[in-house]
N, C-alpha and C positions, 0 to 999 in steps of 0.2 A: 795766214795759218794753212791755207789750202795747199802750200808746197809740203806740209808736213806729211810723212808717211806714218803708219801705225808703228813701226819702230821707233820713230822719233818721240812719240808719245810715251812710249815704254821706257825710253832713254831719260825722258823728264821725270817720270815717276820713280825710276831707279835712282836718280840723283837725289831727289827729295828723300827718299829711303835711306840712302847711304849717309846723306849729311845729317839726318836726323839721328840714326843709330850712332855715328860717330860723335855727335854732340852730346847726346845723353851719356854714353859710356866715358867720353873723355873729361865730362864736367867734374865729377868726383875727384878724379886724379889731379885735374888742374887745379881744383880748389885747395886739396890737400898740399900740392907742390907750391901755389902761391902763399899758403899760410906758412910752410916749412921755411920759404925763402925769407920772411919777414921775421921769423922767430930763431934761425939759425945763427951760429957762429960765422965770421967773416968768411973762413976758408970753405966752410960747407955750403955757404950761399953762394960763393963763386963758382963752385964746381955745379950746383943747380942751376944758376944762370946761364952756364956754358951749355949744359946739357938741353936746357929748354930752348935756348937761342939757335942750336944746331940746324933744326928743320928749316929756319929762315935763311941761313947763309949757305947752307949746302945746295947744290943743284937739285931740284926735285927728282931728277932721274937718279942721281946718286943715292938719295933716300929710298927710291923705289927699289933699286938694286941691292941696298943693304936690307931691306925688308925681305926681299926674294931670298937672300942668303940665309937669313934668320928664320923666316916663317915659311919658306918654300917646303914643297913635299919631302925634299931632301936636306932642308935647312937644319940648323942647329936646334931649333924649338920646334919647327914644323913637322919634322919627322916623328917626334914624340907625340905631338898633338894629334897627328893624323891616326895613330894607334887607339886614341880614346874618341875618334869620329870627328874632330875640329880640324876643318881645313879651311886655309886663308886663301892660297895661291889659286888664281884664275877663278874665283868665286866672288860673289858681291860683297861677302863678309870680308874679303881682302881688300876690296875697295873702300869699305867703311873704315878698316884699319889704316890704310894708307891716308885716307882723308883726315882721319883723327889725328895722326901723327903730324900732319903738315898744318893743321889747324891749331895744335896744342899751343904754340907760343902765343898765338892770338887770343886764346882763351885765358891764359895765365897772366898776361900782363895787366889787364884792366882790374883783375881780381887782386893782384899783388899791390897795385897802387891804391886800391879802396881800402885794403886791410891796413896799409902802412898809414894811411890817413886818419885811422882811429886812434883816438887820445889813449894812450897806454894807461893813463890813470883810471879810466873807466873800468879796464879789466883788472887792474890792482885793487880797486875798491872792492869789486866782486870776489876776488880771491880772498882778500881779508875779511870778508863777511861768510867765507865758508864755501862758496861755490866752487864746484870741481872744474878741471880744465874742460871736460866735456860739456858741463852746463854752460860755462863761459863762452864757449865757442858757438853753440847753437842759440843761445839767449841773447848774447851781445854781439860778438863778432859777425856772425853771418848775417843778422837782420841790418847792422849798420854798414855791411860792405855789400848789401843787396844790389845797389847800382852797378857797382863793378862786376859783380856775378852775372846780372843781367846782360851787361855789355859784353862780357866775355863769351857768354852763351850764342848771343846773336852773331859776333864776329866770327866765332868758331863756326857756326852753322853756314855762314856766307862763304867763308874760305872752303869748308869742307864741299860745298855745292860747286864751287868753281874748280876744285883740285883736278889736275890732268897729268902732269909729268910723272909724279911717283906711282899715280894709280895705273896709268897705261904701262908702266914698266913692270909693276908688280902683278897686275892681274889681267893685262892686255884689255882688248875692247871686244868682247865677245857679245853680240847682238842678244838681248834678252838676259843676259847674265851679268856682264860687267861694262856694257857699253853705256857710258853715263852721259849727261847732256855736254861737257865740254869734249868728250871724244866723239860724239855724234857732230858737233860743229867742226871738228878738224878733218873728220871723214868727208863731210860735205864739201868743204873747200878742196879737198883732193879729188873730187869726182867730176869730171866735165859736165858742165851744165847745172852744178849744184849751188851756184851762187845764191839763187832765190831761197833755196832750203836753208842754206847757211845763215842768211839774213833772218829768216823766220825763227830759227833756233837762237840766234843772237838777241831777237826781241822778246822771246820767252825769257831767256836768262835774264834780261835786263828788267822785266816785269818782276820776276821773282826777287831780283837784288833790291829793286825800290821797295818792294813790300817788306823785305827784311830790314830795311833801314827805318821804314816807318814803324814797324812793330818795335825795333830796338828803342826809337825814340819815345814811344807810347810807355813801354815797359820801363825804361829807364827813369821817365818822369814819375811813373807811379812808385817805383822803388825808392826814388829820392824823396817823396813825400812821406813815405811809410818810415824811412830812415829818420827823417828830421822829427817824426813824431815820437820817435823812442828817445830822443835826446832831451 
């Protein structure tokens, strides 16, 4: 760790901040999308599946460029947002947006699988007893799908933490502002004599990744026990 400079520690903290914000804001959208996928007609489900999968199959740089066209200062949405004081391009919030978009498919998939595994008869019985759709979702669907929701959150966080291509295309790598951990590793590998620094940063990334896996396992086990208790 002696090879790390102050800006490297700032990059680690920024990456954690970006990943946390991307996960927190992406989770409700991912959960709503996963629920819609399991309840929609076939045609709608195909469209949703395609849109959700796009960030996985497109080159990350292409996704970043699309975000720049949409949310840049002169973008379709970005120009309007700037008038109300919201700026994404070349700002850490843009890094969070890019990370959230790239992590979105990994958040949705485990949630969708968990919701699909719930016996529809449970929901039907609750409906016949007079429970509203809102009540059924929060009292039945969400608790029973908790393991998948937890898995989606951890996977999304881990993906957001390691996101590089879309982020550097959309917001560049400005030290102290948008220089995240993956960008710092890349910069170290391009610097003569920066091998030790790059290795140290990789070790930091590995420690965070292992911690995320351990937390995911613990949360998944707890959520699984809680879900079984509801059955």
